[in-house]
mmCIF file of the C-alpha atoms, coordinates in Angstrom:
data_MODEL
# 
_entry.id   MODEL 
# 
loop_
_atom_site.group_PDB 
_atom_site.id 
_atom_site.type_symbol 
_atom_site.label_atom_id 
_atom_site.label_alt_id 
_atom_site.label_comp_id 
_atom_site.label_asym_id 
_atom_site.label_entity_id 
_atom_site.label_seq_id 
_atom_site.pdbx_PDB_ins_code 
_atom_site.Cartn_x 
_atom_site.Cartn_y 
_atom_site.Cartn_z 
_atom_site.occupancy 
_atom_site.B_iso_or_equiv 
_atom_site.pdbx_formal_charge 
_atom_site.auth_seq_id 
_atom_site.auth_comp_id 
_atom_site.auth_asym_id 
_atom_site.auth_atom_id 
_atom_site.pdbx_PDB_model_num 
ATOM 1  C CA . MET A 1 1  ? 5.173  121.193 38.549 1.00 0.00 ? 1  MET A CA 1 
ATOM 2  C CA . VAL A 1 2  ? 6.195  123.501 41.392 1.00 0.00 ? 2  VAL A CA 1 
ATOM 3  C CA . GLU A 1 3  ? 3.296  122.287 43.546 1.00 0.00 ? 3  GLU A CA 1 
ATOM 4  C CA . LEU A 1 4  ? 4.569  118.717 43.103 1.00 0.00 ? 4  LEU A CA 1 
ATOM 5  C CA . GLN A 1 5  ? 8.091  119.398 44.396 1.00 0.00 ? 5  GLN A CA 1 
ATOM 6  C CA . PRO A 1 6  ? 7.528  117.428 47.643 1.00 0.00 ? 6  PRO A CA 1 
ATOM 7  C CA . LEU A 1 7  ? 6.345  114.375 45.658 1.00 0.00 ? 7  LEU A CA 1 
ATOM 8  C CA . GLN A 1 8  ? 9.220  114.776 43.217 1.00 0.00 ? 8  GLN A CA 1 
ATOM 9  C CA . SER A 1 9  ? 11.731 114.935 46.088 1.00 0.00 ? 9  SER A CA 1 
ATOM 10 C CA . ALA A 1 10 ? 10.222 111.823 47.697 1.00 0.00 ? 10 ALA A CA 1 
ATOM 11 C CA . ALA A 1 11 ? 10.519 109.947 44.394 1.00 0.00 ? 11 ALA A CA 1 
ATOM 12 C CA . ARG A 1 12 ? 14.180 110.884 43.987 1.00 0.00 ? 12 ARG A CA 1 
ATOM 13 C CA . GLU A 1 13 ? 14.980 109.991 47.606 1.00 0.00 ? 13 GLU A CA 1 
ATOM 14 C CA . CYS A 1 14 ? 13.542 106.530 46.962 1.00 0.00 ? 14 CYS A CA 1 
ATOM 15 C CA . GLY A 1 15 ? 15.669 105.790 43.886 1.00 0.00 ? 15 GLY A CA 1 
ATOM 16 C CA . PHE A 1 16 ? 13.620 107.169 40.987 1.00 0.00 ? 16 PHE A CA 1 
ATOM 17 C CA . VAL A 1 17 ? 15.121 109.250 38.168 1.00 0.00 ? 17 VAL A CA 1 
ATOM 18 C CA . VAL A 1 18 ? 13.351 111.405 35.565 1.00 0.00 ? 18 VAL A CA 1 
ATOM 19 C CA . ALA A 1 19 ? 12.521 109.429 32.431 1.00 0.00 ? 19 ALA A CA 1 
ATOM 20 C CA . ASP A 1 20 ? 10.198 111.672 30.387 1.00 0.00 ? 20 ASP A CA 1 
ATOM 21 C CA . GLU A 1 21 ? 7.936  114.717 30.474 1.00 0.00 ? 21 GLU A CA 1 
ATOM 22 C CA . SER A 1 22 ? 4.703  115.354 28.588 1.00 0.00 ? 22 SER A CA 1 
ATOM 23 C CA . LYS A 1 23 ? 4.696  117.995 25.869 1.00 0.00 ? 23 LYS A CA 1 
ATOM 24 C CA . ASP A 1 24 ? 2.269  120.153 27.836 1.00 0.00 ? 24 ASP A CA 1 
ATOM 25 C CA . CYS A 1 25 ? 4.421  119.771 30.984 1.00 0.00 ? 25 CYS A CA 1 
ATOM 26 C CA . THR A 1 26 ? 1.561  118.407 33.094 1.00 0.00 ? 26 THR A CA 1 
ATOM 27 C CA . VAL A 1 27 ? 3.031  114.932 33.572 1.00 0.00 ? 27 VAL A CA 1 
ATOM 28 C CA . LEU A 1 28 ? 6.531  113.911 34.630 1.00 0.00 ? 28 LEU A CA 1 
ATOM 29 C CA . TRP A 1 29 ? 7.575  110.260 34.404 1.00 0.00 ? 29 TRP A CA 1 
ATOM 30 C CA . PHE A 1 30 ? 10.221 108.646 36.595 1.00 0.00 ? 30 PHE A CA 1 
ATOM 31 C CA . ARG A 1 31 ? 11.678 105.162 36.623 1.00 0.00 ? 31 ARG A CA 1 
ATOM 32 C CA . LYS A 1 32 ? 13.485 103.226 39.319 1.00 0.00 ? 32 LYS A CA 1 
ATOM 33 C CA . THR A 1 33 ? 17.218 103.127 38.679 1.00 0.00 ? 33 THR A CA 1 
ATOM 34 C CA . VAL A 1 34 ? 17.476 99.399  39.481 1.00 0.00 ? 34 VAL A CA 1 
ATOM 35 C CA . PRO A 1 35 ? 15.157 96.837  37.855 1.00 0.00 ? 35 PRO A CA 1 
ATOM 36 C CA . ASP A 1 36 ? 13.169 94.360  39.908 1.00 0.00 ? 36 ASP A CA 1 
ATOM 37 C CA . PRO A 1 37 ? 15.322 91.216  40.015 1.00 0.00 ? 37 PRO A CA 1 
ATOM 38 C CA . SER A 1 38 ? 12.355 88.840  39.679 1.00 0.00 ? 38 SER A CA 1 
ATOM 39 C CA . THR A 1 39 ? 10.734 90.520  36.653 1.00 0.00 ? 39 THR A CA 1 
ATOM 40 C CA . GLY A 1 40 ? 13.591 92.518  35.118 1.00 0.00 ? 40 GLY A CA 1 
ATOM 41 C CA . THR A 1 41 ? 11.353 95.581  34.859 1.00 0.00 ? 41 THR A CA 1 
ATOM 42 C CA . HIS A 1 42 ? 11.763 99.041  36.344 1.00 0.00 ? 42 HIS A CA 1 
ATOM 43 C CA . GLN A 1 43 ? 9.093  100.493 38.604 1.00 0.00 ? 43 GLN A CA 1 
ATOM 44 C CA . ARG A 1 44 ? 7.594  103.641 37.067 1.00 0.00 ? 44 ARG A CA 1 
ATOM 45 C CA . LEU A 1 45 ? 6.187  106.692 38.777 1.00 0.00 ? 45 LEU A CA 1 
ATOM 46 C CA . CYS A 1 46 ? 3.956  109.338 37.216 1.00 0.00 ? 46 CYS A CA 1 
ATOM 47 C CA . LEU A 1 47 ? 3.623  112.826 38.690 1.00 0.00 ? 47 LEU A CA 1 
ATOM 48 C CA . ASP A 1 48 ? 0.456  114.478 37.426 1.00 0.00 ? 48 ASP A CA 1 
ATOM 49 C CA . SER A 1 49 ? 0.057  118.219 37.999 1.00 0.00 ? 49 SER A CA 1 
ATOM 50 C CA . VAL A 1 50 ? -3.631 118.144 36.983 1.00 0.00 ? 50 VAL A CA 1 
ATOM 51 C CA . THR A 1 51 ? -4.621 115.672 39.710 1.00 0.00 ? 51 THR A CA 1 
ATOM 52 C CA . LYS A 1 52 ? -1.740 116.702 41.997 1.00 0.00 ? 52 LYS A CA 1 
ATOM 53 C CA . SER A 1 53 ? -0.834 113.076 42.554 1.00 0.00 ? 53 SER A CA 1 
ATOM 54 C CA . ALA A 1 54 ? 1.891  110.483 42.155 1.00 0.00 ? 54 ALA A CA 1 
ATOM 55 C CA . THR A 1 55 ? 1.102  107.010 40.845 1.00 0.00 ? 55 THR A CA 1 
ATOM 56 C CA . VAL A 1 56 ? 3.580  104.139 41.168 1.00 0.00 ? 56 VAL A CA 1 
ATOM 57 C CA . PHE A 1 57 ? 3.393  101.337 38.589 1.00 0.00 ? 57 PHE A CA 1 
ATOM 58 C CA . TRP A 1 58 ? 5.118  97.962  38.870 1.00 0.00 ? 58 TRP A CA 1 
ATOM 59 C CA . THR A 1 59 ? 4.961  94.502  37.322 1.00 0.00 ? 59 THR A CA 1 
ATOM 60 C CA . ASN A 1 60 ? 4.137  91.705  39.735 1.00 0.00 ? 60 ASN A CA 1 
ATOM 61 C CA . ALA A 1 61 ? 5.478  88.140  39.652 1.00 0.00 ? 61 ALA A CA 1 
ATOM 62 C CA . ARG A 1 62 ? 2.572  87.065  37.422 1.00 0.00 ? 62 ARG A CA 1 
ATOM 63 C CA . GLY A 1 63 ? 3.462  89.726  34.827 1.00 0.00 ? 63 GLY A CA 1 
ATOM 64 C CA . LEU A 1 64 ? 0.501  91.965  35.632 1.00 0.00 ? 64 LEU A CA 1 
ATOM 65 C CA . THR A 1 65 ? 0.834  95.721  36.023 1.00 0.00 ? 65 THR A CA 1 
ATOM 66 C CA . GLU A 1 66 ? -0.183 97.036  39.428 1.00 0.00 ? 66 GLU A CA 1 
ATOM 67 C CA . SER A 1 67 ? -0.486 100.662 40.586 1.00 0.00 ? 67 SER A CA 1 
ATOM 68 C CA . LYS A 1 68 ? -1.029 102.796 43.655 1.00 0.00 ? 68 LYS A CA 1 
ATOM 69 C CA . THR A 1 69 ? -1.768 106.544 43.756 1.00 0.00 ? 69 THR A CA 1 
ATOM 70 C CA . PHE A 1 70 ? -0.643 109.019 46.427 1.00 0.00 ? 70 PHE A CA 1 
ATOM 71 C CA . ARG A 1 71 ? -1.609 112.614 47.144 1.00 0.00 ? 71 ARG A CA 1 
ATOM 72 C CA . SER A 1 72 ? 1.039  113.423 49.749 1.00 0.00 ? 72 SER A CA 1 
ATOM 73 C CA . ALA A 1 73 ? 4.813  113.102 49.786 1.00 0.00 ? 73 ALA A CA 1 
ATOM 74 C CA . SER A 1 74 ? 4.828  111.605 53.282 1.00 0.00 ? 74 SER A CA 1 
ATOM 75 C CA . GLU A 1 75 ? 2.471  108.774 52.250 1.00 0.00 ? 75 GLU A CA 1 
ATOM 76 C CA . LEU A 1 76 ? 4.497  108.122 49.081 1.00 0.00 ? 76 LEU A CA 1 
ATOM 77 C CA . ARG A 1 77 ? 7.793  108.103 50.981 1.00 0.00 ? 77 ARG A CA 1 
ATOM 78 C CA . GLU A 1 78 ? 6.447  105.781 53.676 1.00 0.00 ? 78 GLU A CA 1 
ATOM 79 C CA . TRP A 1 79 ? 4.962  103.327 51.172 1.00 0.00 ? 79 TRP A CA 1 
ATOM 80 C CA . LEU A 1 80 ? 8.086  103.275 49.008 1.00 0.00 ? 80 LEU A CA 1 
ATOM 81 C CA . SER A 1 81 ? 10.295 102.615 52.008 1.00 0.00 ? 81 SER A CA 1 
ATOM 82 C CA . THR A 1 82 ? 8.137  99.905  53.616 1.00 0.00 ? 82 THR A CA 1 
ATOM 83 C CA . VAL A 1 83 ? 6.005  98.245  50.930 1.00 0.00 ? 83 VAL A CA 1 
ATOM 84 C CA . ALA A 1 84 ? 7.559  98.972  47.552 1.00 0.00 ? 84 ALA A CA 1 
ATOM 85 C CA . PRO A 1 85 ? 10.737 96.882  47.553 1.00 0.00 ? 85 PRO A CA 1 
ATOM 86 C CA . PRO A 1 86 ? 10.216 94.416  44.658 1.00 0.00 ? 86 PRO A CA 1 
ATOM 87 C CA . ASP A 1 87 ? 10.149 91.282  46.821 1.00 0.00 ? 87 ASP A CA 1 
ATOM 88 C CA . LYS A 1 88 ? 7.333  92.762  48.925 1.00 0.00 ? 88 LYS A CA 1 
ATOM 89 C CA . LEU A 1 89 ? 5.390  93.979  45.874 1.00 0.00 ? 89 LEU A CA 1 
ATOM 90 C CA . ASN A 1 90 ? 5.418  90.465  44.441 1.00 0.00 ? 90 ASN A CA 1 
ATOM 91 C CA . LYS A 1 91 ? 4.153  89.001  47.728 1.00 0.00 ? 91 LYS A CA 1 
ATOM 92 C CA . VAL A 1 92 ? 1.356  91.584  47.937 1.00 0.00 ? 92 VAL A CA 1 
ATOM 93 C CA . ALA A 1 93 ? 0.324  90.925  44.325 1.00 0.00 ? 93 ALA A CA 1 
ATOM 94 C CA . THR A 1 94 ? 0.209  87.130  44.653 1.00 0.00 ? 94 THR A CA 1 
ATOM 95 C CA . ARG A 1 95 ? -2.181 87.384  47.605 1.00 0.00 ? 95 ARG A CA 1 
ATOM 96 C CA . SER A 1 96 ? -4.870 89.114  45.511 1.00 0.00 ? 96 SER A CA 1 
# 
């Protein structure tokens, strides 16, 4: 997980906390500390050391699970700060 430190730092800066780790230590799960007010669910984030990526999962207003994968901490940080607030995620999801 050392190579994923920048992604892990970006996740923590954006309000995610560690929730679980796989037995083989290749995957680290995070969850948002505050649930989405419209769905009552917590956004989840998966750091995968095999693919060297971070995937954010959220539930949209229609109850469907959406996801987006990132390979760099700067892209993750930018998306989480501009697109990922729950009200914006619900608007993005209802347009599709």
